N, C-alpha and C positions, 0 to 999 in steps of 0.2 A: 481755339486759336487766341492767342495773346491779342490784346486790345490795345490800339493806340493810347486810347485814355487812360486805361490801366498802368502803362509804364511809360510815360511820356519823355524817353530820350529825347536830345536835341533833334538829332536827324529825323526820327519819327514824327515829332511833333510839327518839324519843317515839312514834311511830305504830306501830312494831314493838312495842313494851312494850304498849301498849293493845289492840293487835290480839290479841297472845299472850293478855291477860288476859280478853278476852271470850271467846275461843276456850275458854280453860281453864276459866272458869266452867260452860259447856255441859258439858263433858268431866267435869268434876267429877261432874256429877249422873247421866252415862252410866254412869260406875263405879261410883257408890252404887247405881243401880239394878240394875246387873250381878251385884254382890256380898251384895245385902240378903237374899238368899235363905239366906244361911249363917246370919245371924242370925235369921230369922224360921222356920228348917225346924221348931223344936219347935212354933211356933204353928199353922203349916200342917199338920204330921203329925197333932197333937191334934184339931184341928178336922175335918180331912179324913179322917183316917185312912190315911196315904200310907205306902206301903212305901217302902223305898230305890230301888226302880226308878222308884216314882212320883215320888218328890221329885226324882231325877235328870232324869226328862222334864220336869216342870215347871220347873226351872233350866234345863235345855237347850233350852226354848222360846223364850227371850230371844235364844240363840245360833242357833238355827234361822232365827228371824226377820232376825237380823242378817245372817247369811250369806246369806240368800235375795235381797238386791238389791246385794251388794257388786259384780257385774259390770257390771249396768246403773249403779250408782251412779259406776264408774271412768269411765264414759262420760259421764255427765253432768257430773262434775266437769271434765272435759277442755274438754268444749264449752259448758257453762253457766258454770262457774265456783264455786268452792268456796263464797262467800258465799252466794248465791241457793239452792244445791242445800241447805246446811245449814238455813238457815231453813224450807224445805219440809219438809224431814224433822223438825225439831224438832216441828212442828205436829202430825204423825203420832204422836210419842211424847207429848205432852200429851194426845191422845185414848185412847192405850193406857193411861195412868197412871189417869185417869177410868174406863175401861172396867173395870180391873183394881181399883179401888176399889168397884165396884157389883157385881161379878161374885159370883154365888151358888152356883157349882158348880165342879167340876174343870176341867170342859169351857173354861167362861167364864175362870177364871183363866188356863188354858193359851194360849187365843187372844188375852186382852188381854197377857200377857205377851210373845208372840210379836211383837204390835203395838210394843209398847215397843222390842224389839230392831230391829225394822224402823226405828223412828223416830230411835233415836241411833245408827243404823249410820253414819252420816257424821259423827261428834263428833270423831274422832280422824283419819279420811281427809281431810275437808276442810281443817283446819288443817294438816296435813301437805302436803297439794297447795299450800296457799297459801304455806307454806314454802319449797317446792322452786321456786315461781316467784320469791321474794322474797329468800331468804337464800343466803349462801355455805356452802359444805360443811360448813365446822366449825360454822355457828350452825346449821346444820340438826340435826347430831348432839346439839348442846346442847337445842334445842328440842323434839326427840323425846324426850329424856330429861325435860325437865322436863314436857312434856306428860304422860308416863307418871307423873311424881311427883304431878302433880294428879289423876291417876286414883287414886294410893295414898292421896290426901288423902280422895276420895271413897269408897274402901274401908274407911279408917279410919273415916269418918263412919257407915257402914253398920254398925258394931260396936256400941261402948258407947253413942255418942249416939243410935242408934236404939232400943237396950235401954232407955234412960231415956225416951224420949218414948214407947215402946209402950204404958206404962198409960195414960198421958193421951189419945193419939191413937187408939190402937188400929192395927192394921196398914192398915185401910181410909183412917185419917185421915192417915197417912203419906203414903199415894199420892196422896192429893187436895194435900196439900203439896209434893209433888214437882212435880204437874202445873202449880202456880201458880210456882214456883221455874223451870221450864222455860220458861214464857211469859217471865218476866223475862229469862231468858237470850237470848232471841230480841229483846229490846228493846235488850240491850247489844251484840249483835251489829249489829243495825241500824243503831246509833249509832256504834258504836267500830271497826268492820272497814271498810277501804276498799272500794271498789266493786273488783268482779272484774277481774283482767287480761284484756285481750281475748285469746281462745283462739289460740294459733299455729297455722295451718292448714299443711299441708305441700304442695308444689307438686303440680299435677296429675299430673305425669309419676311421682312418687314418693309414692303415698299412704302416710299412717301407717300402720305396723303394728297389727293389732287383738290380740284375747286370744290367739290360736292363738301368734302370735309371742312372746307373752311367757310363756305356760306352755312353750313348747319352749324358752326361754333356758336355757343350760347353767347359770348362776350360781343362776337360780331355782330350777331342778331341784335343785341341789346343796344348797340351804337349807330347800326345801319339808318333807322329813320331820322336822326338826328344829323347823319351825315347827308342823307339825301336833301332833307327839307332845310335845316339851319346852314350846314356848311354849305350847300349849294346854292342856297337862296343867298348868302354873304357873296359868294362870286358871280352870282347873276346879277346882284344889285351895283356890285363894285365895277364890274366889267361891262354892264348896259344900263341899267335903268335909273342909276343915279342920276347919270347925264340927263334924260328925258324929262325926270320929275323936275329937274331944276329949272328946265326951260318950260315945260307945260304946265307944272303946277306952281312954282315960285315965280316965273315970269322973268328968269335970268335970260341973257343973250347967250348965244353958243359960246363967246369969250370967256364970259361971266361962269357959265356953267363948267368950262375948262378949268378957271382957277377953283372952283369947289370942288371938283374931282381931284385937282392937286392935292387940297388941304385934306380930303378925305384919305388918299392914297400916304400923304405924309404922316397922318395919326397912324395907319395902319404900320406903316414901316417903324415908327417908335414903338407900337405895341408888341411886335414881333421880335423887336431887339431886346425889349426889357423882358420878354418871356424867356429868349434865350440866356440872359443874365441870371434870371430868377430861379428856373427851374432845377439847376442842381442843387440851389440851397433850399429850395421847398422841398425837394425830394427828401433831403437828409433830413429835414423837421417832421417828416411823416405825412406831409400833404399828398393827397393821391389824384390820378387823373378824374376819377369818377367823382372826386368831392369838388375838384374844381369847376368840372363842368356843371354839377350839379347847383354850384352857387352861381354860375356865370350865366346860363340860359335866361333865367327868370328877369335879369336885368335886360337882356335884351328884348325879351318880349315885352317889358312895360315900356321900353323906348319906342319899340315899332308901334305900340298903341298910341303914345304921344304923338309921335310922327304923322299918322293917320288923322289922329282928333287937330294937329294943328294945321294940317294942310298947305296953305302958301305960306304960313310961317316956318314952316321946317325947312330950313335950308341947308347947306352943306354940312354945318357943324352938328346939327343934329344926325344926319346920315353918319357923319364921322364916328359919333358918340355909340350909334347902334353897330357899326361895323367893328368898332372895337371890342364891345361886349361880345360879339360872335366869335372872337380869337379864343375864347374858352374851348370851343368845340374843336380848335385845330389841334389840342393835346391828343384827340383820340387817334390822329394817325400813327405815332410812333409808337403809342399805347397797344394798337393792334398788331404792329410789328413785333413787339416783345412778347405777345400773347402766343407767338407760334416760335417754332425751332428755326435757327439761323438758314437751314437749307432750304425753308419755305418763305422767307421774307418776301422774296421779290412777288410770288404768287398773293399773299395775304395783302400785302401793300397794293398791288394792283388790283385786285378784287374791292377792296376798299375805295381807292380810287375811282374805279368804276362806279361805285354807288354814289360818290360825290358828284363825279361829271354827269352823269345821267339825270342826278338832281338838278345840275346848273342847267341843262339842255331843257329839261321840264318846265323848271320854274320860270327861265327866261321867256321860252315860248307861250306858256300858260299865261303869265301875266300880260303879256301883248294881246294874246286872245280875249282875255277878259277885259283890258282896257276897249278894245273894239267892240266886245259885246255890250259892255255898259253903255258906250255911246251910240249903238244902234238902238238901245232901249230908251234913249232921248238924254241921257245924263251929259252935261258938260266934260269936255276932256279932263279938266282937272278933278273933277268928281268922280270920273271913271277910274283915275290914277288912285285915288283913296280907296275907293271900293274894292279894286283889284288888290290893294297892298294888305287890306282888311282881311280878305280871304287867305292869302298867304300868312297871315299872323294866325289864323285858326289852325291852318296845318302845322304851323311851328309848334305852336302849344301841344297839338296832339303827339307830333314826335317826342316832345319832353315828356309827356305823360307816359308813354311807351317806356322810356329811358327809366323813370321812375320805378313803373311797375315790375320791371325786369332787373330790379337793384341785387337780386341774388346772383345774378350771372356775372360773376368777376373773376376773369381768368387769372 
């Protein structure tokens, strides 16, 4: 198939831009809904009396719902097409937001948040699959980085703007507003995204491999621990634990914590924008995804160690530096897609995304359990946070060691 990136005539280039913007609008709200619990955590905790473990479980419901459909999602993306699949999933997200706005119990909130996670689980995979079908390699890397930049816009909007709107709308009104805007994103995708490319079917004599072949792939296995621990941990911190760290360890007020989260997400936005600008040039100069990851992850490990050591002195800017250093691992997502044929792009991306978001769910919840556990042992809350993140750092270092040991597994 000819690539828009390879032959960028003006009509095709315009189509690519419009398609990107429509997809990005939906992904913006996916990221906002993912991260908003970090800002709303004080409100949830005060209203429902949540422990750290409960809060981690509520935030993790999104990721559990998100992860639960990743494998069937990959099949549907390859067989039905990203445009139609995304529209169907967004309708589920609308229902989830409406249910969250009306929930009156912790169980109701948890179920509605899980439904939101299911509904937005195609908001990145569908665009990346479409880009794999239509764009060249360098354009895929750029589009991936700029989609993640759009996600950072959404996470940015989940901080101070949500804090400003909270007194006027309340958290229930905010979720009603999200439902309306997701409906608008469905309209934009219907109008602006070209109809799905007909799926490519393999000859009868050589059927396309399924998920077993994807999970057995050596390059997939090399990157999976980093995706689970480091990439999953990045999203877990950005979407939940950075806020409680700022209030419980650093001693910030909820409003000040929201300002800190705003700074973190602004830095992430700039980082992903820079990756999108730089990747085509870096690729031409011979830089590889594996080499960039090998260079960047140690920086994140050192920064996490400093954050744990500094404790109350490690404010938002330290977390911003750590999050930016973790973005090296985000390059693994398009690299995995390029390791498989276009007809398998949806399944490869969804399988890898499943690993990432299972990691988010586990890291979010286990950090909360660790904080509660260390407090039970008699440690002050701030010390419990530091010990929990030290344990996370050990796991991150182990995943990096696995990546280095499997350096021959380069697809």
